[in-house]
MARTORMI-809206 format. One record per residue (C-alpha): residue in one letter; y, z, x. Coordinates in Angstrom, 3 decimals. Each point is the difference from the previous one (the first is absolute). Layout:
<rs>
r residu=a; v=Y; w=Z; u=X
...
</rs>
This chain:
<rs>
r residu=x; v=-41.200; w=48.328; u=6.894
r residu=x; v=-1.062; w=1.800; u=-3.156
r residu=x; v=1.397; w=-1.200; u=-3.282
r residu=x; v=1.949; w=2.840; u=-1.557
r residu=x; v=-0.815; w=-0.957; u=-3.577
r residu=x; v=-2.422; w=2.570; u=-1.389
r residu=x; v=-2.878; w=-0.975; u=-2.253
r residu=x; v=1.737; w=1.674; u=-2.926
r residu=x; v=3.258; w=-1.803; u=0.625
r residu=x; v=-1.756; w=-3.320; u=0.459
r residu=x; v=-1.896; w=0.345; u=-3.252
r residu=x; v=3.171; w=1.007; u=-1.771
r residu=x; v=1.719; w=-3.073; u=1.376
r residu=x; v=-2.926; w=-2.104; u=-1.144
r residu=x; v=0.361; w=1.271; u=-3.544
r residu=x; v=3.751; w=-0.565; u=0.021
r residu=x; v=-0.276; w=-3.572; u=1.209
r residu=x; v=-2.954; w=-0.759; u=-2.250
r residu=x; v=2.072; w=1.192; u=-2.946
r residu=x; v=2.702; w=-2.461; u=0.975
r residu=x; v=-2.474; w=-2.820; u=-0.625
r residu=x; v=-0.347; w=0.955; u=-3.660
r residu=x; v=0.796; w=-2.866; u=-2.398
r residu=x; v=2.331; w=2.256; u=-1.985
r residu=x; v=2.868; w=-0.671; u=2.428
r residu=x; v=2.909; w=-1.441; u=-1.965
r residu=x; v=1.854; w=-3.019; u=1.318
r residu=x; v=3.048; w=1.353; u=-1.841
r residu=x; v=0.291; w=2.709; u=2.614
r residu=x; v=2.356; w=-0.577; u=2.894
r residu=x; v=-1.678; w=-1.951; u=2.778
r residu=x; v=1.572; w=0.415; u=3.418
r residu=x; v=0.039; w=-2.772; u=2.558
r residu=x; v=-3.320; w=-0.688; u=1.691
r residu=x; v=0.503; w=-2.346; u=2.923
r residu=x; v=-1.931; w=-3.241; u=-0.206
r residu=x; v=-1.915; w=-0.629; u=3.198
r residu=x; v=0.331; w=-3.498; u=1.396
r residu=x; v=-0.565; w=-2.106; u=3.075
r residu=x; v=1.755; w=-3.205; u=0.978
r residu=x; v=3.351; w=-1.619; u=-0.506
r residu=x; v=1.751; w=0.731; u=-3.292
r residu=x; v=1.068; w=-3.658; u=0.115
r residu=x; v=-3.571; w=-1.326; u=0.171
r residu=x; v=-0.584; w=-2.784; u=-2.545
r residu=x; v=-3.241; w=1.587; u=-1.232
r residu=x; v=-0.527; w=3.568; u=-1.142
r residu=x; v=-3.541; w=1.338; u=0.042
r residu=x; v=-0.531; w=3.183; u=-2.003
r residu=x; v=-3.202; w=1.924; u=0.667
r residu=x; v=-1.294; w=2.762; u=-2.256
r residu=x; v=-2.512; w=2.107; u=1.918
r residu=x; v=-1.551; w=3.451; u=0.133
r residu=x; v=-0.731; w=1.797; u=3.242
r residu=x; v=-3.372; w=1.036; u=-1.483
r residu=x; v=-1.000; w=-3.567; u=-0.972
r residu=x; v=-2.673; w=-1.506; u=2.316
r residu=x; v=1.010; w=-3.564; u=-0.888
r residu=x; v=3.577; w=0.839; u=0.952
r residu=x; v=-1.178; w=1.374; u=3.343
r residu=x; v=-1.983; w=-3.186; u=0.632
r residu=x; v=3.022; w=-2.122; u=-0.847
r residu=x; v=2.172; w=2.081; u=2.324
r residu=x; v=-2.476; w=-0.506; u=2.828
r residu=x; v=-1.047; w=-3.618; u=-0.484
r residu=x; v=2.766; w=-1.898; u=-1.783
r residu=x; v=3.354; w=1.728; u=0.315
r residu=x; v=0.218; w=-0.235; u=3.813
r residu=x; v=-0.174; w=-3.789; u=-0.262
r residu=x; v=2.533; w=-0.113; u=-2.827
r residu=x; v=2.308; w=2.216; u=2.018
r residu=x; v=-0.295; w=-2.115; u=3.133
r residu=x; v=0.299; w=-3.396; u=-1.664
r residu=x; v=2.330; w=0.648; u=-2.920
r residu=x; v=1.765; w=3.367; u=0.102
r residu=x; v=0.919; w=0.107; u=3.684
r residu=x; v=1.169; w=-3.632; u=-0.161
r residu=x; v=2.473; w=0.705; u=-2.809
r residu=x; v=-1.818; w=-1.971; u=-2.665
r residu=x; v=-1.272; w=2.910; u=-2.101
r residu=x; v=1.270; w=3.454; u=-0.906
r residu=x; v=-2.687; w=2.533; u=-0.887
r residu=x; v=0.648; w=2.707; u=-2.592
r residu=x; v=-2.732; w=2.642; u=0.025
r residu=x; v=-0.439; w=2.059; u=-3.179
r residu=x; v=-2.328; w=2.979; u=-0.036
r residu=x; v=-2.509; w=0.558; u=-2.790
r residu=x; v=-1.234; w=3.524; u=-0.668
r residu=x; v=-3.496; w=0.111; u=-1.483
r residu=x; v=-0.321; w=3.641; u=0.962
r residu=x; v=1.722; w=2.787; u=1.893
r residu=x; v=-1.549; w=-1.210; u=3.267
r residu=x; v=1.938; w=-3.253; u=-0.201
r residu=x; v=3.169; w=1.868; u=-0.878
r residu=x; v=-0.444; w=2.446; u=2.881
r residu=x; v=-0.519; w=-2.871; u=2.446
r residu=x; v=3.138; w=-1.735; u=-1.240
r residu=x; v=2.023; w=3.183; u=0.405
r residu=x; v=-1.192; w=0.350; u=3.593
r residu=x; v=0.982; w=-3.617; u=0.705
r residu=x; v=3.398; w=0.502; u=-1.617
r residu=x; v=0.616; w=3.204; u=1.939
r residu=x; v=0.837; w=-2.026; u=3.100
r residu=x; v=3.125; w=-2.137; u=0.447
r residu=x; v=-0.334; w=-3.295; u=-1.847
r residu=x; v=-0.451; w=-2.020; u=3.183
r residu=x; v=-3.268; w=1.901; u=0.608
r residu=x; v=-1.359; w=-0.293; u=-3.544
r residu=x; v=-2.154; w=-3.068; u=0.576
r residu=x; v=-1.400; w=1.388; u=3.238
r residu=x; v=-1.219; w=3.085; u=-1.869
r residu=x; v=-1.264; w=-2.201; u=-2.831
r residu=x; v=-2.116; w=-1.916; u=2.486
r residu=x; v=-1.492; w=3.267; u=1.289
r residu=x; v=-0.749; w=1.168; u=-3.552
r residu=x; v=-1.874; w=-3.202; u=-0.753
r residu=x; v=-1.798; w=-0.048; u=3.352
r residu=x; v=-1.249; w=3.576; u=-0.446
r residu=x; v=-0.519; w=-0.162; u=-3.759
r residu=x; v=-3.741; w=0.653; u=0.271
r residu=x; v=0.768; w=3.263; u=1.758
r residu=x; v=2.778; w=1.696; u=-1.967
r residu=x; v=-0.524; w=-1.498; u=-3.467
r residu=x; v=-3.536; w=1.359; u=-0.294
r residu=x; v=0.803; w=3.570; u=1.034
r residu=x; v=-1.983; w=2.501; u=-2.022
r residu=x; v=2.858; w=2.421; u=-0.726
r residu=x; v=3.788; w=-0.283; u=-0.450
r residu=x; v=0.461; w=2.186; u=3.080
r residu=x; v=-2.154; w=-2.273; u=2.149
r residu=x; v=1.815; w=-3.083; u=-1.271
r residu=x; v=3.359; w=1.548; u=0.771
r residu=x; v=-1.178; w=0.887; u=3.511
r residu=x; v=-1.007; w=-3.609; u=0.605
r residu=x; v=3.220; w=-1.417; u=-1.438
r residu=x; v=2.042; w=2.372; u=2.152
r residu=x; v=-1.988; w=-1.239; u=2.987
r residu=x; v=1.102; w=-3.557; u=-0.766
r residu=x; v=3.571; w=1.192; u=-0.396
r residu=x; v=-0.114; w=1.771; u=3.351
r residu=x; v=-1.319; w=-3.166; u=1.625
r residu=x; v=3.088; w=-1.757; u=-1.373
r residu=x; v=2.300; w=2.655; u=1.452
r residu=x; v=0.591; w=2.216; u=-3.047
r residu=x; v=0.018; w=3.766; u=0.362
r residu=x; v=-1.895; w=2.384; u=-2.258
r residu=x; v=3.285; w=1.444; u=-1.206
r residu=x; v=1.265; w=-3.438; u=-0.989
r residu=x; v=-3.192; w=-0.823; u=-1.872
r residu=x; v=-0.187; w=3.359; u=-1.749
r residu=x; v=3.558; w=-0.515; u=-1.219
r residu=x; v=-0.817; w=-3.477; u=-1.287
r residu=x; v=-3.250; w=0.999; u=-1.664
r residu=x; v=1.581; w=2.993; u=-1.711
r residu=x; v=2.612; w=-2.152; u=-1.751
r residu=x; v=-1.489; w=-0.196; u=-3.487
r residu=x; v=3.171; w=-1.544; u=-1.427
r residu=x; v=-0.301; w=-2.938; u=2.402
r residu=x; v=-3.688; w=-0.352; u=-0.837
r residu=x; v=0.921; w=-0.368; u=-3.651
r residu=x; v=2.672; w=-2.553; u=0.881
r residu=x; v=-2.577; w=-2.043; u=1.903
r residu=x; v=-2.429; w=0.125; u=-2.919
r residu=x; v=2.666; w=-0.945; u=-2.544
r residu=x; v=1.060; w=-2.977; u=2.118
r residu=x; v=-3.621; w=-1.079; u=0.459
r residu=x; v=-0.699; w=0.238; u=-3.740
r residu=x; v=3.143; w=-1.935; u=-0.860
r residu=x; v=-0.821; w=-2.781; u=2.499
r residu=x; v=-3.615; w=-0.535; u=-1.014
r residu=x; v=0.936; w=0.020; u=-3.683
r residu=x; v=2.712; w=-2.604; u=0.556
r residu=x; v=-2.244; w=-2.230; u=2.141
r residu=x; v=-3.209; w=0.672; u=-1.963
r residu=x; v=-1.932; w=1.044; u=3.098
r residu=x; v=-3.551; w=1.065; u=-0.808
r residu=x; v=-1.769; w=-0.108; u=3.375
r residu=x; v=0.650; w=0.205; u=3.712
r residu=x; v=0.859; w=-1.852; u=2.002
r residu=x; v=2.172; w=-2.144; u=-2.265
r residu=x; v=2.629; w=-2.376; u=1.351
r residu=x; v=3.043; w=-1.879; u=-1.231
r residu=x; v=1.227; w=-3.068; u=1.897
r residu=x; v=3.541; w=-0.655; u=-1.170
r residu=x; v=-0.974; w=1.626; u=-3.282
r residu=x; v=-3.312; w=-1.817; u=-0.431
r residu=x; v=-2.850; w=2.475; u=-0.448
r residu=x; v=-2.976; w=-0.416; u=2.324
r residu=x; v=-3.238; w=1.907; u=0.585
r residu=x; v=-1.634; w=0.871; u=3.316
r residu=x; v=-0.931; w=-2.919; u=2.241
r residu=x; v=-0.691; w=-0.965; u=3.585
r residu=x; v=2.574; w=-1.172; u=2.497
r residu=x; v=-0.633; w=-3.751; u=-0.364
r residu=x; v=0.620; w=0.059; u=-3.750
r residu=x; v=2.958; w=2.324; u=0.426
r residu=x; v=1.549; w=-2.338; u=2.563
r residu=x; v=-0.351; w=-2.927; u=-2.408
r residu=x; v=1.798; w=1.888; u=-2.735
r residu=x; v=2.757; w=1.185; u=2.335
r residu=x; v=0.469; w=-3.526; u=1.355
r residu=x; v=0.232; w=-1.312; u=-3.581
r residu=x; v=2.651; w=2.581; u=-0.805
r residu=x; v=1.858; w=-1.062; u=3.128
r residu=x; v=-0.049; w=-3.569; u=-1.233
r residu=x; v=-2.514; w=-1.174; u=2.555
</rs>
């Protein structure tokens, strides 16, 4: 299947979304609801907040090596609720997030996993058009149609809402790098599974 986005349209979209990353955005403007993506029971005694960018190699490594164990041992067992907050260093990270959010919420984390797994492919594309082609390929693999993705990616207003929410969150939590974590509000930097498990167990009272 050939992606119907033309080079001209893709570049125009790139400029529009890049402009939405400008620091001149005012928090006084109306910010519409941006759904917070989460996994696990809302009644879990521990809430783990992760700030991550889909273009961050350390985030991809964490997603591959650490998160599966956290999910199996803590999230799936009802002990921990994960809240995943996207960080946009660049338009590539924003584009990836919009593709992930284009699907129903119950498929968001599946697409996120694909984005991290194939980060070395799409995130290093040499042109906006090539990057969009690769991102659409991931979306298709997750069951999205080109029409659905084109509609999502053309929504500049939603892109601005995502950026405003991201800026507000990182300012409030003083996030300066990715990945950054909060375990029941306690700020933590990147770490391996063994150390993470110790901190989660401590928060659980173990």
